[in-house]
Structures are given as structure tokens and as C-alpha cells.
N, C-alpha and C positions, 0 to 999 in steps of 0.2 A: 528404549528411548533414544539410544545412540542412532538407530536406524531412522527414526522419525526426525531427530535433530538434523540429520544430514540430507533429508529428502522431503520435508514438509512442503516445500513449494511444488515438487512433483505431485504430491498427494492433493495439493490444492488444485492442480491442473485436473485431476480426476474429478474432484468436487465440481469444478467448472463444467466438465462435460455432463455430469449428472444433472446439474441445474439447467443446463441448456435443453436436455431431454424433457425435464419437468416442465419448464416454461413453454416449451414447444407443444407438448401434448396435454398438459393439465393446467397451463397458465390461465384458463378461463376461471379457475377457482380463486384466482387472486384479483384484488382490485387493481385498476390501472396504476395507481401510485405504488402498490406493492410490486408490480411487474418492473416499473422504472428502478425501484430501490433494489430489487433482486439483480437486475442488470448492473447496477452500481457496485454491488458485492462481487459480481462475476468480474467486473473490470478491475477491482482490487486484486482478485486472484491472478488475473492476467498480469497486472503490474508487479506483483511479487515474483511470479514466474520470470518475467523480463529481467528483473533485478538480479535474482539468485540462480535461475535455471539457464535458460537460453535467450539471449546471449550470455547473461550473467556477468559476474565480476564486480557487482556493486560493492562488496566489502573492501576490496583493494582500492576502489575509487574513493570511497568515503574515508577509510582509515589513512591511506597514504597521500592521495592526491588532494582531497579537501582538507583534512585536518594535519597533514604533514607528519604522521607517525611512521618512522622507519626502523625502530628498534624491534618491536614485536607487532608488526601490522596484521598478523594473522589472528590476533586476539585483543587487540586494544585500538580504540575504545570499543568498537563493535567486536563481539564474539559470538560464536555459533548458538550458545545457549540463550543469550539475550535477544538475538533476532528472532529465534523461534518463539520465545515468550511473548515479545510485543507484536509480532506479525500474526501469530496464530491466536494465543490465549487472550490477548487483549483486543486485537483488531477484528477478529471473527465475531465475538459477541457484540461489539460496537456496531457493525454493519447489520447483523441479523436482528438486533432489537428494533431497528428502524422498520424492518419489513413486518416484524410482528405487531408493531404499534404504528400503523400508516396514518392514523388520525393525528399523531403528534408531529404536525407539520414543521415545527421549529427543530425537532430532532432530525427529521428527514433532510432538512436544509443543512444541518451540521454534517450528517452522513455523506450527503452529496457533495457538500462543500469540501470536505476532508481531501477528496481526491483532486479537486480543482486547485487547492492551494499549493499542491505539490509542484505546480508549474514554476513556482519560485526557485526551488532547488534543481528540479530536473530540466526545466526549460531555460534556465538562465545560469544560476551559480555554478552548477557542475560543469557546464559546458565551458564557462569562463576558466575554471581551474584547469580542465583538460585541454583547453584550446581546441575543442572540437564541436561539431554541430549536433552530435548525438552522445547520449549516455543511457545505459540500461535503466528503463523505467520511463524514459521520455515519451516513447511512441504511445504507450497505454494512457498516459496523461492527456496527450493532445488528441488522440483518436478515439478514446473512450470516455474518460472522466469528464472532459470539458464538454462534448456534445451531450452526454447524458445529463450533466448538471445544468446546462442552459435549458434543455428540454424540461427538466423537473421544475426549475424556477419559473419558466414560462407557463407550465401547466397549472401549478398551484396559484399563480398570480391571476391568469386569465380565467380561471374557474372560481375565483374569489375564495380560495381556501386559505390563503396565507394573510395574516394580519401583519401590520407594521411591527409589532413586538416579535412575531415569528421571524421576520426578515432580519431584525436586529440581532436577536439571540442566535439565529442561524449563522450570521456572518461572524460574530464574535466566537461562537462555539467552534466554527470550522478552524479559525486561527488557533484557538486554545487546544484543539485536538492534536495539533502538531506537536505541542509540548507534552501533552498528556500520553499520547500513543507512541511518539518517536523520541523526541529530545530528552524527555524525562527518564524513561527507561535506560537510555544510553548512558546518562549521567550517573543514575543510581547503580547500574549493574556493571559499570566499567571496571576492569581488573586487569592489571598488567600480568598477574600470575594466573589468569584464568586457566582452568583445566579444559576449556572447550574452544580450542583454536578452529578456524575454518580449514577445511580441506583445500588442496590446491585447485580443485575444481570450483569450489565455492569462492575462492579468492579471485581467481582470474577468468572464470567463465568456462563453460563446457566446450566452447568452440575455440578457446584461446588459452589452453592450459600451459603454464610455465613450469619448468622442472623445479621442484622443491629444493631449497638450499640444504 
């Protein structure tokens, strides 16, 4: 488990490659909506890799720059075990269920919207805190989640697949998913004495590793 805890985002990159081959060669077995939602899942894999792999460094940004933790920033409030749990064991099923049940348009809107709402923190808040124009995770939100989200919304509306209740539930659900998938687990699993600190690579990025103190 220690290996997976420290490398789940790289394994997610392997899953991305496998899905790329699957959609490319056997995507005709999926409905068009399933293809879009699969791409959305792939976008999340890229997003996670961008945050924790290359360029990485999201834990230090969130713990230190955003929340101002300087005592034990390698394990509070985010820690390595918590981010594995919510990014993999909670987020993967959340995205995959929408692919399995493409007829549940309201749920597809929640899934697609989950990536879109992250523009609030990655497109604005984190940059304000860092006083920079970029933070890890921002590129995938702008270049993948938003184009896919806009296309999915256009598709289900233009093909008369989405009802007004679907759109309302999708919008509210996308906002709620931020608390269920991200903020909730952070609050519940935060622990200053956590036995699962981030490695220096996870903390500061694989292209900008600081020497551990």
C-alpha cells in the first residue's frame, strides 16, 4: 500500500494511456455520451497527475500557501493517505458510474460539472494566494474539463436529452461534489499526528524538489 500511496497518480497516468487505446480502437462499442464521459474521467486523471506528479507540488500549495500551515505542512491538513482515498477510492467510482449509466443525464452533468467548478480554486483562488498566473491543476481544468463540459452540456441540450430538472440537479450536484469528494474528506481525515506525510517529491513537485529539513 505504501508504494501505491506514493505513486497512485502515476498509475492513474497508465490508466489514462489504457483508456486512450480503448476509446481509439473500441470506442464504437460506447455511446457518444459514454465517450464524452470517458474523456471526462481521463481529464480527471490528467488533472491529478498535474497536481501530484508533473509539475506537481499541490500539497505544499494547499497546506502552506492556501491554508497557511507551517508547523507540519507535509501532513496537515492534507496528508498522503487522505489524498489517495479521496482521489482514487472516492473519485474513480464517482466518474466511472456516470459512464456505466449514461442515461442518467443529471448524473452526467454532475460528473462533467465536477471538473468545471474547479476553475474557482485553480483558476482564481490559488493564483491569488500564490501571486502567479499558474498553479498545478489549472491547465487541465482550462484545456480539458471546460471544453469537455461545454460540449457535453451542448450535446444533451441540443439533442433534447436534458430536462430542466436534470440541469438544476446537475448544477447543484456539481457544487455539492466539491464538498463530498474534496473538502469533506480533508476535514474528516485531517490529523496533525498523521503517520502518512508527503514525500519531498509530492510536496514540492518532481521538477522542483526542495531539500527536506
